[in-house]
C-alpha positions in Angstrom: 89.8 126.8 74.8 89.3 123.1 75.6 85.8 121.7 75.5 85.0 119.3 78.3 81.9 117.3 77.9 80.1 115.2 80.6 77.0 114.2 78.8 74.3 111.7 79.9 73.7 109.1 77.2 71.6 106.3 78.5 72.7 102.8 77.6 70.7 99.7 78.6 68.9 101.9 81.1 72.2 102.6 83.0 72.5 106.4 82.3 76.3 106.3 82.1 78.1 109.5 81.2 80.9 109.8 78.7 83.8 111.8 80.2 85.4 113.7 77.3 87.7 116.5 76.5 87.7 117.6 72.9 90.1 119.8 71.0 88.3 122.9 69.9 87.7 123.5 66.2 90.9 125.0 64.9 93.0 125.1 61.7 95.8 123.6 63.8 95.9 119.8 63.3 97.4 117.9 66.2 98.1 114.3 67.0 95.0 113.8 69.1 91.4 115.2 68.9 90.9 114.9 72.6 90.6 112.4 75.4 88.1 109.9 76.8 88.1 108.6 80.4 85.9 105.5 80.5 84.7 104.0 83.8 85.7 100.4 83.0 87.5 98.2 80.6 84.1 96.9 79.2 84.1 98.3 75.7 80.6 97.0 75.0 79.2 99.0 77.9 81.5 102.1 77.5 81.2 102.6 73.7 77.4 103.5 73.5 77.6 106.6 75.8 80.8 107.7 74.0 79.3 107.4 70.5 76.0 109.0 71.7 77.9 112.0 73.2 79.8 112.5 70.0 76.8 112.4 67.7 76.1 116.1 68.0 79.7 117.6 67.8 81.2 115.0 65.4 78.4 113.1 63.6 77.4 109.4 63.7 80.4 107.2 64.6 80.3 104.1 62.4 83.7 102.4 63.1 86.1 102.3 66.1 89.5 100.7 66.3 91.4 99.9 69.5 94.5 98.0 70.6 93.2 94.9 72.5 96.0 95.3 75.2 93.7 97.2 77.6 90.3 95.7 76.5 89.7 92.1 77.7 86.9 91.6 75.2 86.7 93.4 71.9 83.2 92.9 70.4 82.9 93.1 66.6 79.7 95.2 66.7 78.1 97.3 69.4 74.6 98.7 69.2 74.4 102.4 69.7 71.3 104.6 69.7 69.6 102.9 66.7 72.6 102.0 64.7 75.6 99.7 64.9 79.3 100.7 65.5 81.7 98.2 64.0 84.8 97.6 66.2 88.2 96.5 65.0 91.5 95.9 66.7 95.1 96.4 65.7 98.1 95.5 67.8 100.1 98.1 65.9 97.8 100.9 67.2 99.0 102.5 70.5 97.2 100.8 73.4 96.1 104.2 74.9 94.6 105.5 71.6 91.2 104.9 70.1 90.4 105.8 66.4 86.8 106.8 65.6 85.5 106.9 62.1 82.4 108.4 60.5 81.3 107.9 56.9 80.2 111.5 56.5 82.7 113.5 58.6 86.0 111.7 58.9 88.4 110.4 61.5 89.3 111.3 65.1 91.9 110.0 67.4 91.3 110.0 71.2 93.6 109.4 74.1 92.0 106.7 76.2 92.7 107.4 79.9 92.9 104.3 82.1 89.6 104.0 84.1 91.6 103.5 87.3 93.4 106.8 86.9 93.1 109.3 89.8 90.9 112.3 89.0 93.8 114.8 89.1 95.9 112.6 86.6 92.8 112.2 84.4 92.3 116.0 84.4 95.9 116.7 83.4 95.7 114.1 80.6 92.3 115.4 79.3 93.7 119.0 79.2 96.9 117.9 77.5 95.2 115.8 74.8 92.8 118.6 73.8 95.5 121.3 73.1 95.0 122.4 69.4 98.0 121.6 67.2 99.8 119.5 69.9 102.5 117.2 68.5 102.3 115.0 71.6 101.2 111.4 70.9 99.2 109.2 73.2 102.4 107.4 74.2 104.2 110.6 75.0 101.3 111.9 77.1 101.1 108.7 79.1 104.8 108.6 79.7 104.8 112.3 80.8 101.9 111.5 83.2 103.8 108.5 84.6 106.8 110.8 85.3 104.6 113.4 86.9 103.0 110.7 89.2 106.5 109.6 90.1 107.5 113.2 90.9 104.4 113.7 93.1 105.1 110.4 94.9 108.8 111.3 95.6 107.8 114.7 96.8 105.3 113.2 99.3 107.9 110.7 100.4 110.5 113.5 101.0 107.9 115.5 102.9 107.0 112.5 105.1 110.7 111.8 105.8 111.3 115.5 106.6 108.5 115.5 109.1 109.4 112.1 110.6 113.0 113.2 111.2 112.0 116.4 113.0 111.9 118.7 110.0 109.5 120.9 111.8 111.0 122.7 114.9 109.8 121.0 118.0 109.9 122.0 121.7 111.2 119.4 124.1 107.5 118.6 124.8 107.0 117.5 121.2 104.7 120.4 120.4 105.7 122.3 117.2 107.2 125.7 118.1 105.5 128.8 116.8 107.3 132.0 115.9 106.0 134.9 118.0 107.0 137.4 115.4 109.4 139.2 117.8 113.1 138.7 118.1 114.7 138.2 121.5 117.5 140.5 122.3 121.0 139.2 123.0 120.7 140.4 126.6 117.6 138.4 127.4 
């Protein structure tokens, strides 16, 4: 079962919430340990609520690495609840993945869902990233979601076209015909 956390962790008096979906504890090791859906591309503002929300289930986060592609500013250090999280960046790391490290507990890899994502897309990604033992990487999950979004868009376009071309049965008056539930006989 997937654990979805929406915890309040005040930062600078703002009371932001970290939107997380974590892989449940299991003997199945996967590519990702869950997903995080930040509200912005401001790592300095987004990291404190994330680290605070993970303190209880994972322990104190001490280091984070990101790919700078999606983060306009990557600070070297971010103060979090009485300690400092050191931030590093690597262009070799997938842009949609964040690595979190703890001196005492270990390493976790999170899919980072773009802040501008629609809630339905974010929910699909959060669920997919938290499947125990999944071999899907951040890149594969993001590519799959892009394909799903294209399919949804094409489906909506086909439906709109169908309706605009008279796909629904219409009377000469332009009002959709309703089936009465009875069949007319050939003599009527």
